DRENRO-461005 format. One record per residue (C-alpha): residue in one letter; x, y, z. Coordinates in steps of 0.25 Angstrom, whole numbers. Example, Ala and Ser with C-alpha at 12.3 -4.5 7.8 and 13.67 -1.06 7.14 Angstrom:
% DRENRO-461005
+---------+-------+-------+-------+
! residuo !    xx !    yy !    zz !
+---------+-------+-------+-------+
!       A !    49 !   -18 !    31 !
!       S !    55 !    -4 !    29 !
+---------+-------+-------+-------+
% end
This chain:
% DRENRO-461005
+---------+-------+-------+-------+
! residuo !    xx !    yy !    zz !
+---------+-------+-------+-------+
!       X !   146 !   940 !   359 !
!       X !   149 !   930 !   349 !
!       X !   150 !   920 !   359 !
!       X !   135 !   923 !   362 !
!       X !   131 !   921 !   348 !
!       X !   137 !   908 !   348 !
!       X !   131 !   902 !   361 !
!       X !   118 !   907 !   356 !
!       X !   120 !   899 !   342 !
!       X !   125 !   887 !   350 !
!       X !   113 !   888 !   359 !
!       X !   104 !   889 !   347 !
!       X !   111 !   879 !   340 !
!       X !   110 !   868 !   350 !
!       X !    95 !   871 !   352 !
!       X !    93 !   868 !   338 !
!       X !   101 !   855 !   339 !
!       X !    93 !   850 !   351 !
!       X !    79 !   854 !   347 !
!       X !    83 !   847 !   333 !
!       X !    89 !   835 !   340 !
!       X !    76 !   834 !   350 !
!       X !    66 !   836 !   338 !
!       X !    72 !   824 !   331 !
!       X !    72 !   815 !   343 !
!       X !    57 !   818 !   344 !
!       X !    54 !   817 !   330 !
!       X !    60 !   801 !   331 !
!       X !    53 !   799 !   344 !
!       X !    39 !   804 !   338 !
!       X !    42 !   795 !   326 !
!       X !    45 !   784 !   333 !
!       X !    32 !   784 !   342 !
!       X !    24 !   786 !   330 !
!       X !    29 !   773 !   324 !
!       X !    27 !   766 !   337 !
!       X !    13 !   771 !   337 !
!       X !    11 !   767 !   322 !
!       X !    17 !   751 !   325 !
!       X !     9 !   750 !   338 !
!       X !    -4 !   755 !   329 !
!       X !     0 !   744 !   318 !
!       X !     1 !   732 !   329 !
!       X !   -12 !   738 !   335 !
!       X !   -19 !   737 !   321 !
!       X !   -13 !   723 !   318 !
!       X !   -17 !   717 !   331 !
!       X !   -32 !   722 !   328 !
!       X !   -31 !   717 !   314 !
!       X !   -28 !   703 !   322 !
!       X !   -39 !   703 !   331 !
!       X !   -49 !   706 !   319 !
!       X !   -43 !   694 !   311 !
!       X !   -46 !   686 !   324 !
!       X !   -60 !   691 !   324 !
!       X !   -62 !   688 !   309 !
!       X !   -56 !   673 !   312 !
!       X !   -66 !   671 !   325 !
!       X !   -78 !   677 !   317 !
!       X !   -76 !   666 !   306 !
!       X !   -74 !   656 !   317 !
!       X !   -88 !   659 !   323 !
!       X !   -95 !   658 !   310 !
!       X !  -103 !   646 !   308 !
!       X !  -102 !   637 !   295 !
!       X !  -113 !   642 !   289 !
!       X !  -108 !   658 !   290 !
!       X !   -95 !   653 !   285 !
!       X !  -101 !   647 !   272 !
!       X !  -108 !   659 !   269 !
!       X !   -96 !   669 !   274 !
!       X !   -89 !   676 !   261 !
!       X !   -82 !   687 !   266 !
!       X !   -82 !   699 !   277 !
!       X !   -76 !   713 !   278 !
!       X !   -77 !   723 !   289 !
!       X !   -69 !   734 !   294 !
!       X !   -69 !   738 !   310 !
!       X !   -58 !   747 !   314 !
!       X !   -51 !   751 !   302 !
!       X !   -48 !   736 !   299 !
!       X !   -54 !   728 !   287 !
!       X !   -58 !   713 !   290 !
!       X !   -61 !   704 !   281 !
!       X !   -66 !   689 !   280 !
!       X !   -66 !   681 !   267 !
!       X !   -70 !   666 !   263 !
!       X !   -58 !   660 !   255 !
!       X !   -62 !   647 !   255 !
!       X !   -74 !   639 !   263 !
!       X !   -65 !   637 !   275 !
!       X !   -55 !   649 !   273 !
!       X !   -57 !   664 !   277 !
!       X !   -47 !   676 !   274 !
!       X !   -48 !   685 !   287 !
!       X !   -41 !   699 !   283 !
!       X !   -39 !   712 !   291 !
!       X !   -32 !   725 !   287 !
!       X !   -31 !   739 !   291 !
!       X !   -26 !   747 !   280 !
!       X !   -22 !   759 !   289 !
!       X !   -11 !   750 !   296 !
!       X !    -9 !   741 !   284 !
!       X !   -14 !   729 !   294 !
!       X !   -18 !   716 !   287 !
!       X !   -20 !   703 !   292 !
!       X !   -27 !   692 !   284 !
!       X !   -30 !   678 !   289 !
!       X !   -35 !   665 !   282 !
!       X !   -44 !   656 !   292 !
!       X !   -48 !   644 !   288 !
!       X !   -60 !   638 !   296 !
+---------+-------+-------+-------+
% end
């Protein structure tokens, strides 16, 4: 009779141990997947920001001289990004792209 109770207690204790062990392993695995997903998203936003900088650069290079002389600044917001072009000097333009949600910011000084 005593052995049956000890056997049941041992089975219960080992079951509890395995449940805790597997829940800990599952938690670690899910945290790792969530972190990898976040890093992947940040990489995608950084690549998209670089593409926006390239677009702004090509936009300025396509403008003729009269349009460039009258150009002061430009700001617009596609796809959760803030794109800015501001004129520093006669031939220098400051390009900036940022996404505040993921903390991505790229700036470039373009000399024409």
